[in-house]
PDB file of N, H, CA, C and O in Angstrom:
ATOM      1  N   MET A   1      -0.127  14.523  -9.768  1.00  0.00           N
ATOM      2  CA  MET A   1       0.265  15.017 -11.063  1.00  0.00           C
ATOM      3  C   MET A   1       0.170  13.909 -12.105  1.00  0.00           C
ATOM      4  O   MET A   1      -0.159  14.170 -13.263  1.00  0.00           O
ATOM      5  N   GLU A   2       0.454  12.686 -11.703  1.00  0.00           N
ATOM      6  H   GLU A   2       0.721  12.474 -10.763  1.00  0.00           H
ATOM      7  CA  GLU A   2       0.371  11.564 -12.645  1.00  0.00           C
ATOM      8  C   GLU A   2      -1.062  11.362 -13.121  1.00  0.00           C
ATOM      9  O   GLU A   2      -1.294  11.117 -14.305  1.00  0.00           O
ATOM     10  N   ALA A   3      -2.024  11.463 -12.208  1.00  0.00           N
ATOM     11  H   ALA A   3      -1.835  11.662 -11.246  1.00  0.00           H
ATOM     12  CA  ALA A   3      -3.429  11.294 -12.590  1.00  0.00           C
ATOM     13  C   ALA A   3      -3.861  12.374 -13.572  1.00  0.00           C
ATOM     14  O   ALA A   3      -4.614  12.090 -14.503  1.00  0.00           O
ATOM     15  N   SER A   4      -3.402  13.598 -13.384  1.00  0.00           N
ATOM     16  H   SER A   4      -2.790  13.829 -12.627  1.00  0.00           H
ATOM     17  CA  SER A   4      -3.769  14.663 -14.324  1.00  0.00           C
ATOM     18  C   SER A   4      -3.113  14.433 -15.679  1.00  0.00           C
ATOM     19  O   SER A   4      -3.712  14.712 -16.717  1.00  0.00           O
ATOM     20  N   ARG A   5      -1.897  13.931 -15.673  1.00  0.00           N
ATOM     21  H   ARG A   5      -1.410  13.705 -14.829  1.00  0.00           H
ATOM     22  CA  ARG A   5      -1.208  13.620 -16.933  1.00  0.00           C
ATOM     23  C   ARG A   5      -1.968  12.545 -17.702  1.00  0.00           C
ATOM     24  O   ARG A   5      -2.087  12.615 -18.925  1.00  0.00           O
ATOM     25  N   GLU A   6      -2.482  11.551 -16.981  1.00  0.00           N
ATOM     26  H   GLU A   6      -2.386  11.494 -15.987  1.00  0.00           H
ATOM     27  CA  GLU A   6      -3.259  10.487 -17.617  1.00  0.00           C
ATOM     28  C   GLU A   6      -4.560  11.020 -18.217  1.00  0.00           C
ATOM     29  O   GLU A   6      -5.088  10.436 -19.163  1.00  0.00           O
ATOM     30  N   GLU A   7      -5.079  12.125 -17.675  1.00  0.00           N
ATOM     31  H   GLU A   7      -4.650  12.600 -16.906  1.00  0.00           H
ATOM     32  CA  GLU A   7      -6.281  12.769 -18.207  1.00  0.00           C
ATOM     33  C   GLU A   7      -5.945  13.734 -19.338  1.00  0.00           C
ATOM     34  O   GLU A   7      -6.845  14.311 -19.949  1.00  0.00           O
ATOM     35  N   GLY A   8      -4.663  13.913 -19.620  1.00  0.00           N
ATOM     36  H   GLY A   8      -3.932  13.444 -19.124  1.00  0.00           H
ATOM     37  CA  GLY A   8      -4.252  14.804 -20.693  1.00  0.00           C
ATOM     38  C   GLY A   8      -4.111  16.255 -20.275  1.00  0.00           C
ATOM     39  O   GLY A   8      -4.085  17.150 -21.119  1.00  0.00           O
ATOM     40  N   VAL A   9      -4.018  16.489 -18.968  1.00  0.00           N
ATOM     41  H   VAL A   9      -4.039  15.761 -18.282  1.00  0.00           H
ATOM     42  CA  VAL A   9      -3.874  17.847 -18.438  1.00  0.00           C
ATOM     43  C   VAL A   9      -2.503  17.948 -17.763  1.00  0.00           C
ATOM     44  O   VAL A   9      -2.218  17.243 -16.796  1.00  0.00           O
ATOM     45  N   LEU A  10      -1.678  18.824 -18.285  1.00  0.00           N
ATOM     46  H   LEU A  10      -1.910  19.397 -19.071  1.00  0.00           H
ATOM     47  CA  LEU A  10      -0.350  19.014 -17.713  1.00  0.00           C
ATOM     48  C   LEU A  10      -0.379  20.181 -16.737  1.00  0.00           C
ATOM     49  O   LEU A  10      -0.762  21.294 -17.098  1.00  0.00           O
ATOM     50  N   ILE A  11       0.023  19.923 -15.515  1.00  0.00           N
ATOM     51  H   ILE A  11       0.335  19.019 -15.222  1.00  0.00           H
ATOM     52  CA  ILE A  11       0.065  20.952 -14.489  1.00  0.00           C
ATOM     53  C   ILE A  11       1.455  20.976 -13.872  1.00  0.00           C
ATOM     54  O   ILE A  11       2.237  20.042 -14.046  1.00  0.00           O
ATOM     55  N   GLY A  12       1.747  22.016 -13.172  1.00  0.00           N
ATOM     56  H   GLY A  12       1.112  22.775 -13.031  1.00  0.00           H
ATOM     57  CA  GLY A  12       2.997  22.124 -12.440  1.00  0.00           C
ATOM     58  C   GLY A  12       2.708  22.607 -11.036  1.00  0.00           C
ATOM     59  O   GLY A  12       1.658  23.194 -10.772  1.00  0.00           O
ATOM     60  N   LEU A  13       3.636  22.359 -10.144  1.00  0.00           N
ATOM     61  H   LEU A  13       4.488  21.882 -10.359  1.00  0.00           H
ATOM     62  CA  LEU A  13       3.497  22.829  -8.773  1.00  0.00           C
ATOM     63  C   LEU A  13       4.473  23.962  -8.548  1.00  0.00           C
ATOM     64  O   LEU A  13       5.572  23.960  -9.103  1.00  0.00           O
ATOM     65  N   GLY A  14       4.084  24.920  -7.746  1.00  0.00           N
ATOM     66  H   GLY A  14       3.191  24.921  -7.296  1.00  0.00           H
ATOM     67  CA  GLY A  14       4.944  26.059  -7.461  1.00  0.00           C
ATOM     68  C   GLY A  14       4.710  26.551  -6.047  1.00  0.00           C
ATOM     69  O   GLY A  14       4.091  25.877  -5.224  1.00  0.00           O
ATOM     70  N   GLY A  15       5.216  27.728  -5.790  1.00  0.00           N
ATOM     71  H   GLY A  15       5.719  28.276  -6.459  1.00  0.00           H
ATOM     72  CA  GLY A  15       5.111  28.301  -4.449  1.00  0.00           C
ATOM     73  C   GLY A  15       6.235  27.811  -3.559  1.00  0.00           C
ATOM     74  O   GLY A  15       6.945  26.867  -3.905  1.00  0.00           O
ATOM     75  N   LEU A  16       6.391  28.438  -2.437  1.00  0.00           N
ATOM     76  H   LEU A  16       5.814  29.205  -2.156  1.00  0.00           H
ATOM     77  CA  LEU A  16       7.481  28.099  -1.520  1.00  0.00           C
ATOM     78  C   LEU A  16       7.402  26.668  -1.000  1.00  0.00           C
ATOM     79  O   LEU A  16       8.425  26.034  -0.746  1.00  0.00           O
ATOM     80  N   HIS A  17       6.192  26.172  -0.847  1.00  0.00           N
ATOM     81  H   HIS A  17       5.360  26.688  -1.054  1.00  0.00           H
ATOM     82  CA  HIS A  17       6.004  24.832  -0.278  1.00  0.00           C
ATOM     83  C   HIS A  17       5.352  23.860  -1.258  1.00  0.00           C
ATOM     84  O   HIS A  17       4.870  22.802  -0.854  1.00  0.00           O
ATOM     85  N   GLY A  18       5.334  24.215  -2.548  1.00  0.00           N
ATOM     86  H   GLY A  18       5.725  25.075  -2.876  1.00  0.00           H
ATOM     87  CA  GLY A  18       4.744  23.341  -3.550  1.00  0.00           C
ATOM     88  C   GLY A  18       3.248  23.194  -3.434  1.00  0.00           C
ATOM     89  O   GLY A  18       2.693  22.152  -3.781  1.00  0.00           O
ATOM     90  N   THR A  19       2.581  24.242  -2.941  1.00  0.00           N
ATOM     91  H   THR A  19       3.032  25.089  -2.658  1.00  0.00           H
ATOM     92  CA  THR A  19       1.141  24.161  -2.725  1.00  0.00           C
ATOM     93  C   THR A  19       0.337  24.947  -3.762  1.00  0.00           C
ATOM     94  O   THR A  19      -0.876  25.100  -3.620  1.00  0.00           O
ATOM     95  N   VAL A  20       1.003  25.442  -4.796  1.00  0.00           N
ATOM     96  H   VAL A  20       1.988  25.318  -4.912  1.00  0.00           H
ATOM     97  CA  VAL A  20       0.334  26.192  -5.849  1.00  0.00           C
ATOM     98  C   VAL A  20       0.269  25.312  -7.095  1.00  0.00           C
ATOM     99  O   VAL A  20       1.288  24.785  -7.541  1.00  0.00           O
ATOM    100  N   VAL A  21      -0.922  25.157  -7.650  1.00  0.00           N
ATOM    101  H   VAL A  21      -1.750  25.586  -7.287  1.00  0.00           H
ATOM    102  CA  VAL A  21      -1.094  24.394  -8.881  1.00  0.00           C
ATOM    103  C   VAL A  21      -1.042  25.383 -10.040  1.00  0.00           C
ATOM    104  O   VAL A  21      -1.799  26.353 -10.072  1.00  0.00           O
ATOM    105  N   ARG A  22      -0.150  25.133 -10.986  1.00  0.00           N
ATOM    106  H   ARG A  22       0.465  24.345 -10.960  1.00  0.00           H
ATOM    107  CA  ARG A  22      -0.010  26.008 -12.144  1.00  0.00           C
ATOM    108  C   ARG A  22      -0.593  25.336 -13.378  1.00  0.00           C
ATOM    109  O   ARG A  22      -0.250  24.203 -13.716  1.00  0.00           O
ATOM    110  N   ILE A  23      -1.470  26.056 -14.031  1.00  0.00           N
ATOM    111  H   ILE A  23      -1.748  26.977 -13.757  1.00  0.00           H
ATOM    112  CA  ILE A  23      -2.052  25.598 -15.282  1.00  0.00           C
ATOM    113  C   ILE A  23      -1.769  26.698 -16.298  1.00  0.00           C
ATOM    114  O   ILE A  23      -2.099  27.859 -16.056  1.00  0.00           O
ATOM    115  N   GLY A  24      -1.169  26.355 -17.422  1.00  0.00           N
ATOM    116  H   GLY A  24      -0.901  25.412 -17.619  1.00  0.00           H
ATOM    117  CA  GLY A  24      -0.806  27.353 -18.417  1.00  0.00           C
ATOM    118  C   GLY A  24      -1.426  27.077 -19.767  1.00  0.00           C
ATOM    119  O   GLY A  24      -0.748  26.594 -20.674  1.00  0.00           O
ATOM    120  N   PRO A  25      -2.732  27.383 -19.918  1.00  0.00           N
ATOM    121  CA  PRO A  25      -3.364  27.132 -21.213  1.00  0.00           C
ATOM    122  C   PRO A  25      -2.895  28.133 -22.268  1.00  0.00           C
ATOM    123  O   PRO A  25      -2.348  29.188 -21.946  1.00  0.00           O
ATOM    124  N   SER A  26      -3.112  27.791 -23.491  1.00  0.00           N
ATOM    125  H   SER A  26      -3.557  26.934 -23.753  1.00  0.00           H
ATOM    126  CA  SER A  26      -2.842  28.697 -24.611  1.00  0.00           C
ATOM    127  C   SER A  26      -3.660  29.973 -24.441  1.00  0.00           C
ATOM    128  O   SER A  26      -4.741  29.942 -23.853  1.00  0.00           O
ATOM    129  N   LEU A  27      -3.165  31.070 -24.939  1.00  0.00           N
ATOM    130  H   LEU A  27      -2.286  31.096 -25.417  1.00  0.00           H
ATOM    131  CA  LEU A  27      -3.933  32.314 -24.884  1.00  0.00           C
ATOM    132  C   LEU A  27      -5.133  32.277 -25.824  1.00  0.00           C
ATOM    133  O   LEU A  27      -6.000  33.149 -25.761  1.00  0.00           O
ATOM    134  N   LEU A  28      -5.186  31.278 -26.687  1.00  0.00           N
ATOM    135  H   LEU A  28      -4.483  30.569 -26.738  1.00  0.00           H
ATOM    136  CA  LEU A  28      -6.291  31.157 -27.639  1.00  0.00           C
ATOM    137  C   LEU A  28      -7.314  30.110 -27.211  1.00  0.00           C
ATOM    138  O   LEU A  28      -8.121  29.670 -28.030  1.00  0.00           O
ATOM    139  N   ILE A  29      -7.297  29.709 -25.958  1.00  0.00           N
ATOM    140  H   ILE A  29      -6.642  30.066 -25.292  1.00  0.00           H
ATOM    141  CA  ILE A  29      -8.198  28.665 -25.473  1.00  0.00           C
ATOM    142  C   ILE A  29      -9.639  29.187 -25.463  1.00  0.00           C
ATOM    143  O   ILE A  29      -9.903  30.342 -25.128  1.00  0.00           O
ATOM    144  N   THR A  30     -10.551  28.304 -25.838  1.00  0.00           N
ATOM    145  H   THR A  30     -10.337  27.366 -26.110  1.00  0.00           H
ATOM    146  CA  THR A  30     -11.967  28.682 -25.834  1.00  0.00           C
ATOM    147  C   THR A  30     -12.594  28.353 -24.485  1.00  0.00           C
ATOM    148  O   THR A  30     -12.016  27.618 -23.683  1.00  0.00           O
ATOM    149  N   GLU A  31     -13.766  28.897 -24.246  1.00  0.00           N
ATOM    150  H   GLU A  31     -14.235  29.493 -24.897  1.00  0.00           H
ATOM    151  CA  GLU A  31     -14.473  28.613 -23.000  1.00  0.00           C
ATOM    152  C   GLU A  31     -14.790  27.119 -22.895  1.00  0.00           C
ATOM    153  O   GLU A  31     -14.692  26.538 -21.815  1.00  0.00           O
ATOM    154  N   ALA A  32     -15.167  26.501 -24.011  1.00  0.00           N
ATOM    155  H   ALA A  32     -15.247  26.973 -24.889  1.00  0.00           H
ATOM    156  CA  ALA A  32     -15.488  25.062 -24.018  1.00  0.00           C
ATOM    157  C   ALA A  32     -14.242  24.230 -23.701  1.00  0.00           C
ATOM    158  O   ALA A  32     -14.324  23.246 -22.965  1.00  0.00           O
ATOM    159  N   GLU A  33     -13.099  24.618 -24.251  1.00  0.00           N
ATOM    160  H   GLU A  33     -13.032  25.417 -24.849  1.00  0.00           H
ATOM    161  CA  GLU A  33     -11.849  23.889 -23.968  1.00  0.00           C
ATOM    162  C   GLU A  33     -11.457  24.036 -22.503  1.00  0.00           C
ATOM    163  O   GLU A  33     -10.977  23.083 -21.890  1.00  0.00           O
ATOM    164  N   MET A  34     -11.659  25.226 -21.938  1.00  0.00           N
ATOM    165  H   MET A  34     -12.049  26.000 -22.436  1.00  0.00           H
ATOM    166  CA  MET A  34     -11.356  25.439 -20.521  1.00  0.00           C
ATOM    167  C   MET A  34     -12.258  24.576 -19.650  1.00  0.00           C
ATOM    168  O   MET A  34     -11.797  23.978 -18.678  1.00  0.00           O
ATOM    169  N   ALA A  35     -13.543  24.510 -19.994  1.00  0.00           N
ATOM    170  H   ALA A  35     -13.918  24.996 -20.784  1.00  0.00           H
ATOM    171  CA  ALA A  35     -14.484  23.680 -19.236  1.00  0.00           C
ATOM    172  C   ALA A  35     -14.081  22.212 -19.305  1.00  0.00           C
ATOM    173  O   ALA A  35     -14.152  21.498 -18.305  1.00  0.00           O
ATOM    174  N   GLU A  36     -13.661  21.764 -20.481  1.00  0.00           N
ATOM    175  H   GLU A  36     -13.604  22.345 -21.293  1.00  0.00           H
ATOM    176  CA  GLU A  36     -13.223  20.373 -20.621  1.00  0.00           C
ATOM    177  C   GLU A  36     -11.980  20.114 -19.775  1.00  0.00           C
ATOM    178  O   GLU A  36     -11.892  19.082 -19.110  1.00  0.00           O
ATOM    179  N   GLY A  37     -11.035  21.022 -19.791  1.00  0.00           N
ATOM    180  H   GLY A  37     -11.106  21.861 -20.331  1.00  0.00           H
ATOM    181  CA  GLY A  37      -9.814  20.856 -18.999  1.00  0.00           C
ATOM    182  C   GLY A  37     -10.092  20.818 -17.512  1.00  0.00           C
ATOM    183  O   GLY A  37      -9.499  20.023 -16.784  1.00  0.00           O
ATOM    184  N   ILE A  38     -10.994  21.678 -17.056  1.00  0.00           N
ATOM    185  H   ILE A  38     -11.476  22.325 -17.648  1.00  0.00           H
ATOM    186  CA  ILE A  38     -11.361  21.692 -15.638  1.00  0.00           C
ATOM    187  C   ILE A  38     -12.052  20.383 -15.267  1.00  0.00           C
ATOM    188  O   ILE A  38     -11.816  19.836 -14.190  1.00  0.00           O
ATOM    189  N   GLY A  39     -12.902  19.884 -16.155  1.00  0.00           N
ATOM    190  H   GLY A  39     -13.094  20.329 -17.030  1.00  0.00           H
ATOM    191  CA  GLY A  39     -13.560  18.600 -15.914  1.00  0.00           C
ATOM    192  C   GLY A  39     -12.563  17.461 -15.814  1.00  0.00           C
ATOM    193  O   GLY A  39     -12.681  16.597 -14.945  1.00  0.00           O
ATOM    194  N   ARG A  40     -11.584  17.462 -16.701  1.00  0.00           N
ATOM    195  H   ARG A  40     -11.488  18.164 -17.407  1.00  0.00           H
ATOM    196  CA  ARG A  40     -10.555  16.418 -16.665  1.00  0.00           C
ATOM    197  C   ARG A  40      -9.709  16.520 -15.404  1.00  0.00           C
ATOM    198  O   ARG A  40      -9.348  15.503 -14.811  1.00  0.00           O
ATOM    199  N   LEU A  41      -9.392  17.745 -14.994  1.00  0.00           N
ATOM    200  H   LEU A  41      -9.685  18.571 -15.476  1.00  0.00           H
ATOM    201  CA  LEU A  41      -8.623  17.928 -13.764  1.00  0.00           C
ATOM    202  C   LEU A  41      -9.422  17.417 -12.571  1.00  0.00           C
ATOM    203  O   LEU A  41      -8.862  16.792 -11.670  1.00  0.00           O
ATOM    204  N   GLY A  42     -10.729  17.679 -12.561  1.00  0.00           N
ATOM    205  H   GLY A  42     -11.183  18.186 -13.293  1.00  0.00           H
ATOM    206  CA  GLY A  42     -11.585  17.163 -11.495  1.00  0.00           C
ATOM    207  C   GLY A  42     -11.587  15.644 -11.441  1.00  0.00           C
ATOM    208  O   GLY A  42     -11.539  15.057 -10.360  1.00  0.00           O
ATOM    209  N   LYS A  43     -11.644  15.002 -12.610  1.00  0.00           N
ATOM    210  H   LYS A  43     -11.683  15.478 -13.488  1.00  0.00           H
ATOM    211  CA  LYS A  43     -11.582  13.532 -12.655  1.00  0.00           C
ATOM    212  C   LYS A  43     -10.267  13.020 -12.090  1.00  0.00           C
ATOM    213  O   LYS A  43     -10.237  12.031 -11.358  1.00  0.00           O
ATOM    214  N   ALA A  44      -9.177  13.704 -12.439  1.00  0.00           N
ATOM    215  H   ALA A  44      -9.202  14.507 -13.034  1.00  0.00           H
ATOM    216  CA  ALA A  44      -7.856  13.299 -11.948  1.00  0.00           C
ATOM    217  C   ALA A  44      -7.781  13.429 -10.425  1.00  0.00           C
ATOM    218  O   ALA A  44      -7.239  12.557  -9.747  1.00  0.00           O
ATOM    219  N   ILE A  45      -8.325  14.512  -9.901  1.00  0.00           N
ATOM    220  H   ILE A  45      -8.766  15.221 -10.452  1.00  0.00           H
ATOM    221  CA  ILE A  45      -8.323  14.719  -8.440  1.00  0.00           C
ATOM    222  C   ILE A  45      -9.148  13.634  -7.756  1.00  0.00           C
ATOM    223  O   ILE A  45      -8.734  13.079  -6.738  1.00  0.00           O
ATOM    224  N   ASP A  46     -10.317  13.335  -8.319  1.00  0.00           N
ATOM    225  H   ASP A  46     -10.653  13.785  -9.146  1.00  0.00           H
ATOM    226  CA  ASP A  46     -11.159  12.279  -7.753  1.00  0.00           C
ATOM    227  C   ASP A  46     -10.435  10.942  -7.755  1.00  0.00           C
ATOM    228  O   ASP A  46     -10.476  10.205  -6.769  1.00  0.00           O
ATOM    229  N   ARG A  47      -9.772  10.629  -8.866  1.00  0.00           N
ATOM    230  H   ARG A  47      -9.739  11.227  -9.666  1.00  0.00           H
ATOM    231  CA  ARG A  47      -9.081   9.343  -8.996  1.00  0.00           C
ATOM    232  C   ARG A  47      -7.883   9.260  -8.041  1.00  0.00           C
ATOM    233  O   ARG A  47      -7.566   8.185  -7.532  1.00  0.00           O
ATOM    234  N   ALA A  48      -7.232  10.379  -7.806  1.00  0.00           N
ATOM    235  H   ALA A  48      -7.489  11.253  -8.220  1.00  0.00           H
ATOM    236  CA  ALA A  48      -6.054  10.378  -6.942  1.00  0.00           C
ATOM    237  C   ALA A  48      -6.445  10.353  -5.455  1.00  0.00           C
ATOM    238  O   ALA A  48      -5.597  10.146  -4.587  1.00  0.00           O
ATOM    239  N   GLY A  49      -7.731  10.566  -5.175  1.00  0.00           N
ATOM    240  H   GLY A  49      -8.420  10.734  -5.880  1.00  0.00           H
ATOM    241  CA  GLY A  49      -8.197  10.484  -3.792  1.00  0.00           C
ATOM    242  C   GLY A  49      -7.857  11.709  -2.975  1.00  0.00           C
ATOM    243  O   GLY A  49      -7.747  11.629  -1.752  1.00  0.00           O
ATOM    244  N   ALA A  50      -7.687  12.850  -3.637  1.00  0.00           N
ATOM    245  H   ALA A  50      -7.776  12.916  -4.631  1.00  0.00           H
ATOM    246  CA  ALA A  50      -7.339  14.063  -2.892  1.00  0.00           C
ATOM    247  C   ALA A  50      -8.546  14.772  -2.361  1.00  0.00           C
ATOM    248  O   ALA A  50      -8.418  15.810  -1.712  1.00  0.00           O
TER     249      ALA A  50
END
């Protein structure tokens, strides 16, 4: 979660065992903004070694 925060993407964990990643974008998000957010999340995952 720290790596995603450093990329500017705020996520939360949920589910009974904390295995669900929650992303809550604005309802007005554009396709380009979503693509950028997914790219940043991917960078964070790569950096965290997951």
